[in-house]
N, C-alpha and C positions, 0 to 999 in steps of 0.2 A: 504493500500500500504506500509506504514512504517513497518507494521508487517512482510510482505513478504520480504522486503529488509533486515531487521534485522536478520531474520531467515537465509537467504542465506549467509549473511556476517559471522555470528557466526559459521555456519556449515563449511564454507571455512576455518576459522581460526583453528577450531578443527582438521579438516582433513589434513591440511597442517602442523601440528605440527611437529617439528623436532624429536619428540619421535617416529614417524613412522619408523625412521631409526635406532631404538635401536639395531636391529639385526646386524647392521654394526659396532657397537662399539666393542672394545676389551672386551673379556669375563673375566673381572677382578673381583675378589671377595676380598674385603678389610676388614681386621679385624679392628673394630672400637676401641677396647680397647688395642689391642696388636700392635706390630710394624712389622707385617708380612702380606703378601697378597699372593694370588694364582691366576694364569691366565691359562686359557685353550688355548693350542696351538696345532699345527698339524705338522706332519713330512713331509718334502718336498722331500728328495731323496727317491730312491727305498728302500734302506736298510741302516740303520745307527747303529753304535755300541753304547751300553750303557756302560760307563766307571765307575769304582769304585771310581775315584776321577777326579778332573779337569785337566786331562793330558792324551794325547793320548798314553803315555808310560805306563799308569796304566792298570790294568786288565780289560778285556772285560767281562762283566757279563751278557750280553744279547743283544737283538736287537729290534729295532723298524722298522716298514715298512711304505710304502708310504701312507700318509694321516692318519696314526694312530693318535688318539686323546690322548694328554698327559696333565698332570697338572704340571705346573712349579711354584715353590715357591720362594719368595723373602723375606728375613728377614734382619732387621738392625743388628741383633745379630750374623749373620753368613755371613762371607765373602766368595763370590764365584768369582773365578778368571775371569778377564775380557775376554769376548768372549765365556763364558760357562754358562750353565743354569742347575740348580738342578731340577730334575724331581722326584716327589714322587708317581706318579700313572700313569698307571697301574703297572709299574716296576720302582723301585727306582734306581737312579743313576745320572750320569752327561752326558750332551749332548752338542755339539757345537751349539751355538746360530744360526749360519748361516744355520743350517739344520732345523730350526723351522719356521713355518708360524703363523702369528697372526690370530685372528678370521676374521678380514677384508680381509686379504690376501687369506684365505681359501675360503671365499664367492666369491671373484673375480675369483679365480681359478675354482671354480665349475661352475660359469656362463660362463667362457671362454670355458671350455671343456665340458659343459653341463653334469657335474657329478651329480649323486644323492648324497646328503650330506653324507650318511653313507654306500655307496656301497662298500667301501674298508675295512670295518671292521664290525664284528658282536658284538663288545664289546664297542661300543661308546656311548651307551645310559646310561650314568652316569652323575651325576651333583654334584659339590661340595656344601657343606653346612657349613657355619661358625655359630656355636651354642655357646651360652653363658651358663655358669654354674649359676644356680639361687638358689643354696643352700650355706650354710656357707662354706662347702667344700665337695668334692667328690673324691673317689678313682678311679684310672684307673686300671682296672683288666686285667690280661693276657688272660682271656677268658670271655665268657658271662655267668658267674656264680659267686655268692657271695663267693663261696669257693675257687675261683682261687686266685693266688698270686697278691698282690698289686704291680704294676710297676710304679706308679706315683700318684700324687695328684693335684687337681685343686681347686681353691678357688672361692668364689662368684664373678662374674664379669669376670672371666677368659674365654677365648674363645678357642674352639677346632674345628678341621676340620674333618668333616665326608664326605664320598663319597658314594652315593647310586644311584641306577637306579630306585627306586620306592619310593623316598621320605623318610622322617624320622618319619612320623606319625605312630601310632599303632605298635610301636616296643618296646619290653621290654628292649633290650640292643642296644646301638648305638656303632658301630665300628668307632673308630677315628684314624686318620693318623698323626695328628700334634697337639700339639708340641711333642707328644709321641704316638706311636702305642699302641692300647689296646681297652678296652671296658668300657663304662660308662653306668650306670643304667639310663634309659631314664627319670625317674621321677626327676632326679637331674639336668636336662638340660632344658633350655627354648627352646623347640622345635619349637615354633611359633616365628619367627623373628619379631622384633619390628622396622620395617622401617617406615619412614614417608610417608604419602600419601597426595598429594595436587591435588585437582581436579578442573576443570573448565567445565562449561556446559551451555546449553540453555534449556529453558522450553517453552512449548506451551500448553495452556489450551484449549483442544478441546471440553471439556464439562464445562459449567459454568452456575450455577444456582444461581442468586442473592438471598440473604436472604430477601431483600426488594421486595415484590411481585409486586409492581407497576412498577418496572423497566422493560424496554424492549429494543430490539435491542442491546442486550449485546454483545459487541465485545470480542472475545476470547483474554485473556491476554497473553502477551509474555514477556519474561525476560531472565535474565542470573544469574549465581551464581558461587561462589567459595566455596570449602569445604576443611576441614582438618580432617584427621584420622590417625591411625597407623595400620599396618598390623595385629597386634594382638588385636586390639580393636573391640568391637561390636558396638561402637558408631561412628557416623559421625556428624560433626558440619558444617552446610551449611548456608552461608551468601549470600543473594540474593536480587534481585529487579525484580518487574514486573509492567506492566502498563496496565490499562484496561479502557474501556469507555462504557457508556450505556446512555439510554435516559429515561426521565420521561416527557411524553407528549411533549411539545415544549422546554423542557430543556435538556441540555446535562451535563452529569456527568463524569468527568475524574478523575481517581485515580491512584496515585503512591504509591507502598508499598515497604518498605525495611524490610526484615525479617531475623530472625535467627531461624533455625530449629535444633533440636537435633534428630537424627534418631537412633533407636535401632534395630539392626538386631537380631531377635529372632529365625530365622531358615535359615540354609544354605544347599544347595543341589548341586549335580554335582560338587564335589571337590571345593566347595565355589564359583563357577561361578554364581549361582543363589541364591539370598537372598530375604527374606521377612522381612519387617521392619515396626515398628510403629514410629510415629513422634509427637513431641510436640514442641512448641516454641512461639515466639511472633513477632509482627511486628509494625512498625510505618507507618501510612497511612497519605497521604496528598491529599485532594480532592478539585476539583474546580467545581462549579455549576453555569450555566448561561442560561438565556433565549435566544433562537436562532431563533425563528420563523420569527422575523422581524429584520434582521441585522442592519437596519438603527436605530433601537431603543435600541441597546445595551448600549448606553450611559445612557439610563434611567433604564436599567436593568444591573447593573454592575456585574462582575464576583464575586460570593461569594466563600469564602474558609473556610475550617475547617480541622482540623487534630487531631490526637490522636493515641492511642495505642490499639492493639487488640491481640488476642491469636490464635494459630493454633493447630489443632488436626487432625490426619490422619494416613495414612500408605501407603505402596506401595510394588511393586515387581520390581526387577532389575536384569538384566543379564550383566555380565562383561566378557571381553576376551581381553587379551593382552593390558590391560590398558584402553580400550574403554568400556563404559557402556551405556546401553539403558534401560529405565524403564518407568513404568506407576505409577502415584501417585495420591491418593485422599487426599484432605485436606479441612478442614472447617476453614474459617477465621471469627472469631466473634468479634464484636465491640459494643460500645455504639452508641446511635443515633448521627449522625452528624447533626449539626444545620447550615443551610445556610440562611443568612439574619438576620438583627437585629430584636430584639423584638419590638412589636408594641407599640408606644407611645399612651397615652390616647387620644381617639378620632381620631387616625390615622390608615391608612391601611398599612399593611406590607406584603410583598411577601415571607414570611419566609417558609422554608420547613425543615422538620426533617426526615432524612432517615437513614436506616442501610446500610452501604456500604460493609458489609461482604458478603461472598458467599461460596457455595459448588463448588469445582473445581476438575476436573480430568485432569491431565496434562501429557504430553509426555516429558520425559527428555532424553537428549543426551549429552555425554561429554567424557572427558578423564582424567585419574588420573596418575600423575607423582609419581613414587616411588623413594625415595632417603634415 
């Protein structure tokens, strides 16, 4: 019963996470090492002018239309007149802030009028990418060729803004829009962003085969875990706990395990949504062993305890989407023998048992990863 209640509680916590509403947040992309950021916004009126400077008296250099998607930049090094916004994509110029909708306002408008998100433009399928230079320095070229003119230079750790509709992987040259327009050779950029990943989840062992052959009525263990990784790592560190129970004749064995796993993802498919991994790690176990056939005699058969350390080996497969992940994992937990009860004194009887408390387990994992 406690297993069922714990499962329902943890599933409720995961599914009710505020991260479910990430799509309602402002679409802001913040540079970590520089003092600028960009935000996706949308045009509110039917048609608005694009001005060459922050003044309605300046030259009109183009137009935007109802619900066009634009990219607004904010920089501590560049002053923009109050009430105005600088747009750098798709067409560069200045707009009145009152004519722009935030991401949350756009979603509310779509719901109100039952709009399809991109029905007003065929050019909205683009995404900004803030990418870091990972070489000592790199030249910004006027075109996608080494023979083109140098128009700028970036140093290791500097960040640039790219805008694409098909990602930045598998490209020889990356077109950048800020801090200067041009092209940068892709091998000189850290194309895989290094954001932090913090995960929470629950586990349910639907197959459990004890290493100790005499154990029976083995209850499926349940537990929970937290984990840490980064978006450009192939390693996950998972810290968790599970609880299990089994019987040996008239005795009951209860075991709590605290563990640390290191998972290595050796294969990723379907745009990294599906991963295969191997795991290794260790665990601290704490077991309780007691005679229960005659409850009235438990004073004569006290609860015996033992604890120690063990090791984990295994692997799994996992599918993730929009932060949520679901997976199946096999693991073997190996330990030395646990000793329950004191050694026999000369001429005396002891009810001592020696058992292996490890097991082969196949578990179902469910959780969510926060990216920041």
